[in-house]
C-alpha positions as CSV (number, residue, x, y, z in Angstrom):
1,M,0.0,0.0,0.0
2,N,1.5,3.4,-0.9
3,L,1.3,6.6,1.0
4,H,-1.7,8.0,-1.0
5,E,-3.7,4.9,-0.3
6,E,-2.8,5.0,3.4
7,C,-3.9,8.7,3.6
8,L,-7.2,7.9,1.9
9,L,-7.9,5.1,4.3
10,K,-7.1,7.4,7.2
11,Y,-9.4,10.0,5.8
12,L,-12.2,7.5,5.4
13,R,-11.7,6.3,9.0
14,L,-11.2,9.8,10.5
15,P,-12.6,12.5,8.2
16,D,-11.7,15.3,10.7
17,E,-8.0,14.7,10.1
18,I,-8.1,15.7,6.4
19,S,-5.8,18.7,6.8
20,T,-3.1,16.4,8.4
21,N,-3.4,13.9,5.6
22,T,-3.3,16.6,3.0
23,E,-0.1,18.0,4.5
24,I,1.5,14.5,4.5
25,L,0.6,14.1,0.9
26,K,2.0,17.6,0.0
27,L,5.2,16.8,1.8
28,N,5.5,13.4,0.1
29,N,4.9,14.9,-3.3
30,M,7.5,17.6,-2.7
31,I,10.1,15.0,-1.7
32,M,9.3,12.9,-4.8
33,E,9.6,15.9,-7.0
34,K,13.0,16.9,-5.5
35,K,14.3,13.3,-5.9
36,F,13.2,13.3,-9.6
37,V,14.9,16.7,-10.3
38,L,18.1,15.6,-8.6
39,K,18.2,12.3,-10.4
40,N,17.7,13.9,-13.8
41,F,20.0,16.7,-13.1
42,S,22.8,14.4,-12.0
43,S,22.4,12.1,-15.0
44,K,22.5,15.1,-17.4
45,L,25.6,16.4,-15.7
46,T,27.3,13.1,-16.1
47,Q,26.4,13.0,-19.8
48,L,28.0,16.5,-20.2
49,N,31.2,15.4,-18.6
């Protein structure tokens, strides 16, 4: 089960905690985006060298 599925299940069980789950998803997405950028940047840098 991935983080998005876990947050959805938490929301379905405890709808009052939607803001917490939303923040968790935002943070996770930001981390994934940064990893993607770093990975692609480093591979392009390697190709240039």
